[in-house]
C-alpha positions in Angstrom: 7.0 -5.7 13.8 3.3 -4.7 14.0 1.9 -2.3 11.2 -1.1 -0.7 12.7 -2.6 2.9 12.0 -5.5 4.8 9.7 -5.8 7.5 7.2 -8.8 10.0 7.0 -9.6 10.4 3.2 -12.3 12.9 1.9 -13.7 10.2 -0.9 -16.2 7.3 -0.4 -15.5 4.1 0.7 -16.3 2.8 -2.8 -13.7 5.3 -4.2 -10.9 4.6 -1.7 -11.1 0.6 -2.2 -11.2 1.3 -5.9 -7.8 3.5 -5.5 -6.4 0.6 -2.9 -6.9 -2.2 -5.4 -5.9 -0.8 -8.4 -2.6 -1.4 -9.8 -2.2 1.5 -11.8 -3.1 3.9 -8.9 -0.6 1.8 -6.6 2.4 2.1 -9.0 1.7 5.9 -9.0 1.1 6.3 -5.3 3.3 3.6 -3.7 7.2 4.9 -2.7 9.6 2.7 -4.5 6.7 0.5 -6.5 8.3 0.5 -10.1 5.7 -2.4 -11.6 3.0 -4.7 -11.0 1.7 -7.4 -13.2 -1.1 -9.3 -12.5 -0.8 -12.9 -12.7 -4.4 -13.9 -11.7 -7.3 -12.1 -10.5 -6.1 -10.4 -7.3 -2.2 -11.4 -7.6 0.5 -9.5 -8.9 4.3 -9.7 -9.5 5.5 -6.8 -8.1 9.2 -4.9 -8.5 10.2 -2.6 -5.7 13.1 -0.3 -5.3 14.0 0.9 -1.7 17.1 3.0 -0.6 17.6 2.4 2.9 21.2 2.2 4.8 22.5 -1.3 3.7 19.3 -2.4 2.3 19.3 -0.5 -1.0 18.3 -2.3 -4.1 15.6 -3.8 -6.2 12.9 -6.3 -4.5 10.9 -8.8 -6.6 8.2 -10.2 -4.9 4.4 -11.3 -4.9 1.3 -9.4 -3.8 -2.3 -10.5 -3.2 -5.6 -9.2 -2.4 -7.4 -11.8 -0.4 -10.9 -12.1 1.5 -11.8 -9.0 -0.6 -15.3 -7.5 0.6 -15.8 -4.8 -2.2 -15.9 -1.1 -1.0 -15.5 -2.7 3.0 -12.2 -4.9 3.0 -9.4 -6.9 2.1 -6.3 -8.9 3.3 -3.2 -7.9 1.5 -0.4 -10.3 1.7 3.1 -9.2 0.4 6.3 -11.6 -0.1 9.6 -10.1 -1.2 13.1 -10.9 -1.9 16.2 -8.5 -2.6 19.8 -7.9 -2.0 19.0 -7.1 1.9 17.2 -10.0 2.7 13.0 -10.8 2.5 10.2 -9.1 3.7 6.5 -10.6 4.6 3.3 -8.5 5.1 0.3 -9.7 6.1 -2.2 -6.8 6.7 -6.1 -6.6 7.1 -7.2 -3.3 5.5 -10.6 -1.9 6.2 -13.0 1.1 4.9 -15.2 2.8 7.3 -17.4 5.5 6.4 -17.4 8.8 8.0 -18.5 12.5 7.4 -16.9 13.7 4.8 -15.2 10.5 3.5 -13.4 7.3 4.5 -11.3 6.3 7.2 -8.9 3.7 5.9 -8.0 1.6 8.9 -4.8 -1.2 8.4 -3.5 -3.5 10.8 -1.1 -6.2 10.3 2.3 -7.7 11.0 5.4 -7.6 8.9 8.6 -9.9 8.8 12.0 -9.2 7.9 14.8 -11.4 7.6 18.7 -11.1 6.1 20.6 -7.8 6.1 17.1 -6.2 6.5 16.8 -7.5 10.0 20.0 -6.3 10.9 19.2 -2.5 10.7 17.5 -2.8 13.6 13.8 -3.0 15.1 13.6 0.9 15.6 14.8 2.0 12.3 12.4 -0.3 10.5 9.5 0.7 12.1 10.3 4.4 11.8 10.9 3.7 7.9 7.8 1.7 7.7 5.7 4.2 9.2 7.4 7.2 6.9 6.7 4.9 4.0 3.0 4.2 5.1 2.2 7.5 5.8 3.8 8.9 2.6 1.9 6.2 0.6 -1.4 7.1 2.2 -0.8 10.8 1.2 -0.3 10.1 -2.4 -3.3 7.9 -2.4 -5.6 10.9 -0.8 -3.9 13.3 -3.5 -4.9 10.7 -6.4 -8.3 10.2 -5.1 -9.1 13.8 -5.0 -7.4 14.5 -8.5 -9.5 11.5 -9.9 -12.6 13.2 -8.2 -11.7 16.8 -9.6 -11.2 15.1 -13.2 -14.4 13.2 -13.1 -16.3 16.5 -12.1 -14.9 18.6 -14.8 -15.7 15.7 -17.4 -19.2 16.0 -16.1 -19.3 19.8 -16.6 -18.2 19.8 -20.1 
């Protein structure tokens, strides 16, 4: 399944890159992500809870940020398994400056197997799109909140 899109965020590419590579921000903004533990630089063990039809459950996996070019791009590689099967994601993420912020562009592929695959391509694609949109909306809010709090700290 192809995953492709972009999100305009009113923050600099540096702020967006920082948010999308910070484990605390990811746990706060990624739907279903319960914990991330760094095992080495840019690599994490992750716990995810998802609840879609027959694939409800807790999923364990690994996530890595590879080929990172700070404030410009990275490749996100994820693999996970749970009661409904497995998922594997390989996605390029790019940060392009635009006025007044950043265009976060993502493109890649997700592979699923087991019961998850039995749900059907159309449903999985719709669920993936929903989760990705929810995630980027949460990231956008979080980046704005961080900017507001840092501005108020500067004023004090």
